C-alpha positions in Angstrom: 196.0 -6.6 30.4 195.9 -9.9 28.6 193.9 -10.2 25.4 191.5 -13.0 25.1 192.1 -15.3 22.1 189.3 -16.9 20.1 190.3 -20.4 21.4 190.2 -19.2 25.0 186.6 -18.0 24.5 185.7 -21.4 23.0 187.1 -23.3 25.9 185.2 -21.1 28.4 181.9 -21.3 26.6 179.6 -23.8 28.3 176.6 -25.2 26.7 173.6 -25.2 29.1 172.4 -28.7 30.0 169.2 -29.3 28.3 166.3 -30.3 30.5 164.5 -33.4 29.2 160.7 -33.2 29.2 159.4 -36.6 30.1 156.0 -35.7 28.6 157.4 -34.6 25.2 156.0 -36.4 22.2 158.8 -38.1 20.3 157.0 -39.8 17.4 156.9 -37.9 14.1 154.6 -38.5 11.1 155.3 -36.8 7.8 152.6 -36.6 5.2 152.0 -35.0 1.8 148.9 -32.9 1.3 147.4 -31.1 -1.7 147.4 -27.3 -2.0 143.7 -27.3 -1.2 144.3 -29.4 2.0 147.1 -27.0 3.0 144.9 -24.0 2.5 142.2 -25.6 4.6 144.7 -26.5 7.3 146.0 -22.9 7.3 142.5 -21.6 7.7 141.9 -23.9 10.6 145.1 -22.8 12.2 144.1 -19.1 11.9 140.5 -19.6 13.2 141.3 -22.0 16.0 144.7 -20.5 17.2 146.0 -24.1 17.2 149.1 -25.4 15.4 149.0 -28.0 12.7 150.1 -30.7 15.1 147.3 -30.0 17.5 144.7 -30.0 14.7 146.0 -33.3 13.3 146.0 -34.9 16.8 142.4 -33.9 17.3 141.5 -35.3 13.8 143.3 -38.5 14.7 141.5 -38.8 18.0 138.1 -38.2 16.3 138.9 -40.9 13.8 139.9 -43.3 16.6 136.6 -42.7 18.4 134.6 -43.2 15.1 136.4 -46.4 14.2 136.8 -47.8 17.7 133.6 -47.2 19.7 135.2 -48.6 22.9 138.2 -46.2 22.6 138.7 -44.2 25.8 140.9 -41.1 26.2 
């Protein structure tokens, strides 16, 4: 019986083709927040069962509606 070599295994390994989600969000915003803001965000995450991105999107949408009364979503 022939032993498999490490290089043979590497050649046989196929990486699965990654499916591209056309609805995936691709823009990233990075921001610095204070310890108090982080603590508040963590409490929001716990009580709402939402992740930080969802919370910040909702805050942004709320701000858009306040600043732009004609804004529709």
